[in-house]
C-alpha positions as CSV (number, residue, x, y, z in Angstrom):
1,M,6.1,13.0,29.4
2,N,2.3,13.4,30.4
3,R,0.8,9.8,30.7
4,G,-2.4,10.4,28.3
5,F,0.0,11.8,25.7
6,L,2.0,8.7,26.1
7,Y,-1.0,6.5,25.6
8,A,-2.3,8.5,22.4
9,L,1.1,8.1,20.8
10,V,0.7,4.4,21.2
11,A,-2.7,4.0,20.1
12,Y,-1.9,6.3,17.0
13,I,1.5,4.8,16.0
14,M,0.1,1.4,16.4
15,W,-2.6,2.4,14.0
16,G,-0.4,4.2,11.8
17,L,2.1,1.3,11.2
18,L,-0.7,-1.3,10.8
19,P,-0.3,-1.4,7.0
20,I,3.0,-3.0,7.2
21,Y,1.0,-5.7,9.4
22,W,-1.5,-6.4,6.9
23,K,1.2,-6.6,4.0
24,L,2.9,-9.4,6.3
25,L,-0.2,-11.1,5.7
26,H,-0.8,-10.6,1.9
27,S,-0.7,-14.4,1.5
28,V,-4.1,-14.4,3.6
29,S,-7.6,-13.4,2.0
30,A,-8.8,-10.2,3.5
31,A,-11.9,-12.2,4.5
32,A,-9.8,-14.5,6.4
33,V,-7.9,-12.0,8.0
34,L,-10.9,-10.0,9.1
35,S,-12.3,-13.2,10.4
36,H,-9.2,-14.0,12.6
37,R,-9.2,-10.4,13.9
38,M,-12.8,-10.6,15.1
39,V,-12.4,-13.7,16.8
40,W,-9.0,-13.1,18.5
41,S,-9.9,-9.5,19.6
42,L,-12.8,-11.3,21.4
43,V,-10.4,-13.5,23.1
44,I,-8.1,-10.5,24.2
45,V,-11.2,-8.4,25.4
46,A,-12.6,-11.4,27.2
47,L,-9.2,-12.2,29.1
48,I,-8.9,-8.5,29.8
49,L,-12.3,-8.3,31.3
50,T,-11.7,-11.4,33.4
51,V,-8.9,-9.9,34.8
52,R,-10.2,-7.0,35.8
53,K,-13.6,-8.4,37.0
54,E,-15.9,-6.4,34.6
55,W,-18.5,-8.4,33.6
56,A,-21.3,-6.6,35.4
57,W,-22.1,-4.4,32.2
58,I,-23.6,-7.3,30.6
59,R,-26.8,-7.0,32.9
60,R,-27.2,-3.7,31.5
61,V,-27.4,-4.9,27.7
62,D,-31.1,-5.0,26.6
63,R,-32.6,-5.4,23.2
64,K,-31.9,-1.8,22.3
65,A,-28.3,-1.9,22.9
66,V,-28.2,-5.5,21.0
67,L,-29.6,-3.9,17.9
68,T,-27.6,-0.6,18.3
69,F,-24.4,-2.8,18.2
70,L,-25.4,-5.0,15.6
71,A,-25.6,-1.8,13.6
72,V,-22.1,-1.0,14.8
73,A,-21.0,-4.4,13.9
74,V,-22.0,-4.0,10.4
75,L,-20.0,-0.8,9.8
76,L,-17.0,-2.2,11.6
77,I,-16.8,-5.2,9.2
78,I,-17.2,-2.6,6.3
79,N,-14.5,-0.5,7.7
80,W,-12.1,-3.3,8.6
81,Y,-12.7,-5.4,5.2
82,T,-12.3,-2.2,3.2
83,Y,-9.1,-1.4,4.8
84,I,-7.2,-4.9,5.0
85,W,-8.2,-5.4,1.3
86,A,-6.8,-1.9,0.4
87,I,-3.5,-2.2,1.9
88,N,-2.8,-5.5,0.4
89,Q,-4.2,-4.2,-3.2
90,G,-1.8,-1.3,-3.2
91,F,-4.2,1.4,-2.0
92,I,-2.3,2.6,1.5
93,V,-2.2,6.0,0.6
94,E,-6.0,6.4,-0.7
95,S,-6.5,4.5,2.7
96,S,-4.8,7.4,4.3
97,L,-7.0,10.1,2.9
98,G,-10.1,8.1,4.7
99,Y,-8.7,8.8,7.8
100,F,-7.4,12.5,7.1
101,I,-11.0,13.3,6.0
102,N,-12.7,11.6,9.1
103,P,-12.5,14.2,11.2
104,L,-14.3,16.6,8.8
105,V,-17.0,13.8,8.3
106,N,-17.6,13.7,12.1
107,V,-18.1,17.4,12.1
108,L,-20.8,16.8,9.2
109,L,-22.2,14.0,10.7
110,G,-22.9,15.7,14.1
111,G,-24.6,18.4,12.1
112,L,-26.6,16.5,10.2
113,F,-27.8,13.6,13.1
114,L,-27.1,15.3,16.4
115,G,-28.2,19.1,15.7
116,E,-24.8,20.3,16.2
117,R,-24.5,23.7,14.6
118,L,-21.7,24.0,12.4
119,R,-19.4,27.2,12.7
120,P,-18.8,29.0,9.7
121,V,-15.2,28.0,9.8
122,Q,-16.1,24.4,9.6
123,K,-18.3,24.7,6.8
124,V,-15.5,26.3,4.8
125,A,-13.1,23.6,6.0
126,I,-15.7,21.2,4.8
127,A,-16.4,22.8,1.5
128,I,-12.8,22.8,0.8
129,A,-12.3,18.9,1.5
130,C,-15.2,18.3,-0.6
131,G,-13.3,20.4,-3.5
132,G,-10.3,18.0,-2.9
133,V,-12.4,15.2,-3.2
134,L,-13.8,16.6,-6.3
135,Y,-10.7,17.5,-7.8
136,L,-9.3,13.8,-7.3
137,T,-12.4,12.4,-8.9
138,L,-12.3,14.5,-12.0
139,N,-8.6,14.2,-12.3
140,L,-8.2,10.4,-11.8
141,G,-11.4,9.4,-13.3
142,A,-12.7,8.0,-10.6
143,L,-14.3,8.6,-7.3
144,P,-11.9,7.8,-4.1
145,W,-14.4,5.3,-2.9
146,I,-11.8,3.6,-0.7
147,A,-11.3,6.8,1.4
148,L,-14.7,7.6,1.3
149,T,-16.1,4.1,2.6
150,L,-13.4,4.3,5.3
151,A,-14.2,7.8,6.4
152,F,-17.9,7.6,6.3
153,S,-18.1,3.7,7.7
154,F,-16.0,4.9,10.6
155,G,-17.9,8.3,11.2
156,F,-21.2,6.4,11.1
157,Y,-19.4,3.7,13.9
158,G,-18.5,6.8,16.0
159,L,-22.1,8.2,15.8
160,L,-23.9,5.1,16.8
161,K,-21.2,4.5,19.5
162,K,-22.3,8.0,21.2
163,T,-25.5,6.4,21.9
164,A,-24.5,3.0,23.2
165,G,-24.0,3.6,26.9
166,L,-21.1,1.2,27.0
167,N,-17.4,2.4,27.4
168,A,-15.0,1.5,25.0
169,L,-13.8,-2.0,26.6
170,E,-17.3,-2.9,27.1
171,G,-18.8,-2.1,23.4
172,M,-15.7,-4.0,21.8
173,G,-16.4,-7.2,23.8
174,L,-20.0,-6.9,22.7
175,E,-19.1,-6.1,19.2
176,M,-16.7,-8.8,19.0
177,A,-19.1,-11.4,20.3
178,I,-21.6,-10.6,17.6
179,L,-18.8,-10.5,15.0
180,S,-17.2,-13.6,16.2
181,V,-20.6,-15.7,15.5
182,P,-20.3,-15.2,11.5
183,A,-16.5,-15.0,11.8
184,L,-16.1,-18.5,13.1
185,A,-18.5,-19.7,10.5
186,Y,-16.7,-18.4,7.7
187,L,-13.3,-19.9,9.2
188,L,-14.8,-23.2,9.6
189,L,-17.2,-23.9,6.8
190,S,-16.0,-21.5,3.8
191,G,-13.2,-23.5,2.5
192,D,-11.2,-20.6,1.5
193,P,-7.9,-21.6,-0.2
194,A,-6.5,-18.5,1.1
195,S,-7.4,-19.2,4.9
196,P,-5.0,-21.4,6.5
197,S,-5.8,-23.5,9.3
198,L,-3.7,-22.6,12.4
199,L,-3.0,-26.3,12.9
200,T,-2.0,-26.8,9.4
201,G,-0.5,-23.4,8.5
202,T,2.9,-22.0,9.0
203,P,4.0,-21.1,12.3
204,Y,4.6,-17.7,11.1
205,I,1.2,-16.9,9.5
206,S,-0.5,-18.8,12.5
207,A,1.3,-16.4,14.9
208,M,0.5,-13.2,13.0
209,L,-3.1,-14.5,12.8
210,V,-3.3,-14.8,16.3
211,G,-1.6,-11.3,16.8
212,T,-4.3,-9.7,15.1
213,G,-6.4,-9.5,18.2
214,I,-3.5,-8.1,20.0
215,V,-2.7,-5.1,17.5
216,T,-6.4,-4.5,17.6
217,A,-6.9,-4.5,21.3
218,I,-4.1,-2.5,22.5
219,P,-4.4,0.8,20.6
220,L,-8.1,0.8,21.5
221,L,-7.3,0.5,25.2
222,A,-4.5,2.9,24.9
223,F,-7.1,5.2,23.1
224,A,-9.4,4.6,26.2
225,A,-6.8,5.5,28.6
226,A,-5.6,8.6,26.7
227,A,-9.1,9.9,26.2
228,R,-9.7,10.1,29.9
229,R,-6.8,12.0,30.3
230,L,-6.4,14.7,27.6
231,T,-8.8,17.1,26.3
232,L,-10.6,16.4,23.0
233,T,-8.8,19.1,21.1
234,T,-5.5,17.5,22.2
235,L,-6.5,13.9,21.0
236,G,-8.1,15.6,17.8
237,L,-4.8,16.9,16.7
238,I,-2.9,13.8,18.0
239,Q,-5.0,11.6,15.6
240,Y,-3.3,13.1,12.4
241,L,-0.2,11.0,13.4
242,A,-2.2,7.5,12.2
243,P,-3.0,8.7,8.7
244,T,0.4,10.7,8.1
245,L,2.2,7.2,9.1
246,Q,0.1,5.5,6.7
247,F,0.8,8.3,3.8
248,L,4.4,8.1,4.5
249,I,4.4,4.0,4.6
250,G,2.4,3.9,1.3
251,V,4.7,6.3,-0.8
252,F,8.0,5.6,0.9
253,V,8.2,2.1,2.2
254,Y,6.0,0.4,-0.6
255,G,6.6,2.9,-3.3
256,E,2.7,3.8,-4.3
257,D,2.4,6.5,-7.1
258,F,1.9,10.2,-5.6
259,T,1.3,11.8,-8.9
260,P,1.2,15.7,-9.1
261,A,-2.6,15.5,-9.6
262,R,-3.1,13.5,-6.7
263,A,-0.8,15.5,-4.8
264,V,-3.6,18.7,-5.2
265,G,-6.3,16.9,-4.2
266,F,-4.4,15.9,-1.1
267,V,-3.3,19.4,-0.3
268,L,-6.5,20.7,-0.5
269,I,-7.8,18.5,1.9
270,W,-4.6,19.2,4.2
271,I,-5.5,23.0,3.8
272,A,-9.1,22.1,5.1
273,L,-7.8,19.8,7.9
274,A,-5.5,22.6,9.0
275,I,-8.2,25.5,8.9
276,Y,-10.5,23.3,10.9
277,S,-7.6,22.4,13.6
278,G,-6.4,25.9,13.7
279,E,-10.3,27.2,14.5
280,T,-10.5,24.4,17.2
281,I,-7.3,25.4,18.8
282,L,-8.3,29.2,18.8
283,R,-11.7,28.1,20.4
284,H,-10.2,25.9,23.1
285,R,-7.7,28.5,24.2
286,Q,-10.6,31.3,24.4
287,R,-12.9,29.0,26.2
288,S,-9.6,27.9,28.7
289,Q,-8.9,31.9,29.0
290,R,-12.7,32.8,29.9
291,Q,-12.7,29.9,32.6
292,A,-9.5,31.1,34.1
293,L,-11.3,34.9,34.3
294,M,-14.4,33.6,35.7
295,A,-12.2,31.2,38.3
296,K,-10.4,34.5,39.3
297,A,-13.6,36.3,39.6
298,V,-15.0,34.0,42.1
299,A,-11.9,33.6,43.9
300,A,-11.7,37.6,44.1
301,D,-15.4,37.9,45.7
């Protein structure tokens, strides 16, 4: 098996199975889980950077980078907190919807903020996805705000990271360094009754809280390794594995409702994703064929 493909599977399967991990921490408040995740992620990343002797990047961190990553950190807080809270409130299915529509949100944000020209098929896919969200809003009587919060917070997170100038591991180190300050303050000073101390809590819960750093760092590192070895088209298709697993876990493991009205909205969004993915694959193949023909032409000369 291609090593890049294997790394991508590790990343997206771990992200897809995260709802089970957060459910096991249901007795701990979402704010406490989030804070532990930030602190222990910093510990894991610092250890990795130390083993690799990759601290030279700190010299490249200037005021602009700090401000950019401060904004990135805020978006990460919104995304992570919403996701952890939603999982333990019984909204796994709606959370999966957020990551299903995220690729289309990325295309939309690229058009709005990066001047990327939206192709006609992309516009159709976004319109159908918007129709699915509108259908869910009208038939369920409420905007699917969890899905939209997850999709747009992660979309803007990716948008800012494009201009950050640091790789995945370096960026995560700076993000967690920024986030660990308020996280530690919360854990030490909040008095949250649902925030167990590692010294006084049960060994099981303590180990799970420390493990939040591991389940955060490993898929991010695997994703970074996959991104270096796979085309963006391939990686973009594999990414649907994570929300698919989340959706299946929500419906078949935790028994969340998936009513006919909700199903129609999801199907519209899945159709939009199929159109978007199909057009992306076709363009990738056409580009590859053109490059192959050009290479033959050059060789013939």
